[in-house]
C-alpha positions in Angstrom: -14.2 -42.5 -32.6 -17.7 -42.4 -34.0 -18.9 -44.7 -31.3 -17.5 -42.5 -28.6 -19.1 -39.4 -30.0 -22.5 -41.3 -30.3 -22.3 -42.4 -26.7 -21.5 -38.9 -25.6 -24.4 -37.5 -27.6 -26.8 -40.1 -26.2 -25.6 -39.5 -22.7 -26.0 -35.8 -23.1 -29.6 -36.2 -24.5 -30.5 -38.5 -21.5 -29.2 -35.8 -19.1 -31.3 -33.1 -20.7 -34.5 -35.2 -21.2 -34.3 -37.1 -17.9 -35.2 -34.8 -15.0 -34.7 -37.7 -12.5 -31.0 -38.1 -13.4 -30.6 -34.3 -13.2 -32.1 -34.3 -9.6 -29.7 -37.1 -8.6 -26.8 -35.2 -10.1 -27.6 -32.1 -8.1 -28.2 -34.1 -4.9 -24.7 -35.7 -5.2 -23.3 -32.2 -6.0 -24.9 -30.7 -2.9 -23.7 -33.5 -0.7 -20.1 -33.1 -1.9 -20.4 -29.3 -1.2 -21.8 -29.9 2.3 -18.8 -32.2 3.1 -16.4 -29.7 1.8 -18.0 -27.0 3.9 -17.9 -29.1 7.0 -14.2 -29.9 6.5 -13.4 -26.3 5.9 -15.3 -25.2 9.0 -13.5 -27.8 11.1 -10.1 -26.7 9.7 -11.0 -23.1 10.5 -11.9 -23.9 14.1 -8.7 -25.8 14.5 -6.6 -23.0 13.1 -8.4 -20.6 15.5 -7.5 -22.9 18.4 -10.8 -24.6 18.9 -11.7 -28.3 18.9 -8.1 -29.6 19.4 -9.1 -32.2 21.9 -9.5 -35.0 19.4 -6.3 -34.5 17.5 -3.3 -36.8 17.7 0.3 -35.6 18.3 1.0 -35.9 14.6 -2.0 -33.8 13.7 -1.1 -31.2 16.3 2.4 -31.0 14.9 1.0 -30.6 11.3 -1.3 -27.9 12.5 1.6 -26.1 14.3 3.8 -26.3 11.1 0.9 -24.9 9.0 0.4 -22.0 11.5 4.2 -21.3 11.5 4.2 -21.2 7.6 1.2 -18.9 7.6 2.8 -16.6 10.2 6.0 -16.5 8.1 4.0 -15.5 5.0 2.1 -12.9 6.9 5.4 -11.4 8.2 6.9 -11.4 4.8 3.8 -9.6 3.4 3.9 -7.1 6.2 7.6 -6.4 5.6 7.0 -5.9 1.9 4.2 -3.4 2.6 6.4 -1.5 5.1 9.3 -1.5 2.7 7.2 -0.2 -0.1 5.8 2.6 2.2 9.3 3.6 3.3 10.4 3.7 -0.3 7.4 5.8 -1.3 8.0 8.2 1.7 11.6 8.6 0.7 10.6 9.5 -2.8 8.1 12.1 -1.4 10.9 13.4 0.8 13.2 13.8 -2.2 10.5 15.6 -4.1 9.9 18.0 -1.1 13.7 18.5 -0.9 13.8 19.4 -4.6 10.9 21.9 -4.1 12.7 23.4 -1.1 15.8 23.9 -3.2 13.8 25.6 -6.0 12.0 27.8 -3.5 15.3 28.7 -1.8 16.7 29.6 -5.2 13.7 31.8 -6.0 13.8 33.6 -2.7 17.6 34.0 -2.2 18.6 33.9 -5.9 21.4 31.4 -5.5 21.9 28.0 -4.0 24.8 27.0 -1.8 25.5 23.5 -3.2 27.3 22.4 0.0 24.3 23.2 2.3 21.6 22.2 -0.2 23.0 18.9 -1.3 20.8 15.9 -0.5 21.9 13.9 2.5 21.5 10.2 3.2 18.4 11.3 5.1 17.0 13.1 2.1 16.4 16.1 4.4 19.5 18.4 4.1 20.1 21.3 6.5 19.1 24.5 4.8 20.8 27.7 5.7 17.5 28.9 7.3 16.9 25.7 9.3 18.4 24.1 12.3 18.8 20.7 13.7 21.2 19.0 11.2 18.7 17.0 9.2 16.3 16.4 12.1 13.2 18.2 13.0 14.0 21.9 13.4 14.1 23.2 17.0 12.9 26.6 15.9 9.6 27.1 14.2 9.4 29.8 11.5 6.3 31.9 11.3 5.7 33.5 7.9 3.2 36.3 7.3 2.0 38.1 4.2 2.5 41.8 4.3 1.2 44.6 2.1 4.0 45.8 -0.2 5.3 49.2 0.7 3.5 51.8 -1.4 5.7 54.0 -3.4 4.5 57.5 -4.1 5.4 59.0 -7.4 5.7 62.8 -7.7 6.1 64.5 -10.9 8.4 67.5 -10.8 9.5 69.3 -13.8 9.1 66.4 -16.2 10.9 63.7 -14.2 9.4 61.2 -11.8 10.9 60.6 -8.4 9.9 58.0 -6.0 9.6 58.4 -2.3 8.8 55.9 0.3 
């Protein structure tokens, strides 16, 4: 065990004190990285449909299989994203439905549970809407109006209101 540690320490010291071996190490490392880069660039060109002329039938079949697997993964990822977005939009629709129920209750004082119950669509038909859960055919236009002013007149100690 001691001899292994001594060899390691002496090798480590040689690496630090010997700049020539350090240069050789970095040259080897850069050559390995150049080869890896060249291989990756060639693979990329082949995946993009270029430089296929030198490939054998076996290599073309492998490339086709790799592309099919990649396409399958892309489709699964796309499906997951779309499913998540649909789920999120359904949640937002349910929240909007709840807000509509609350606003209807505030405006009209009561809720009709049969007409305000959530549907499978999450957009139930409100008594003031049309279209059975689809987009309403009639647009509603709301405007703010000044409240009617009540005039108070005092006559013989009692207040009467006139409009």
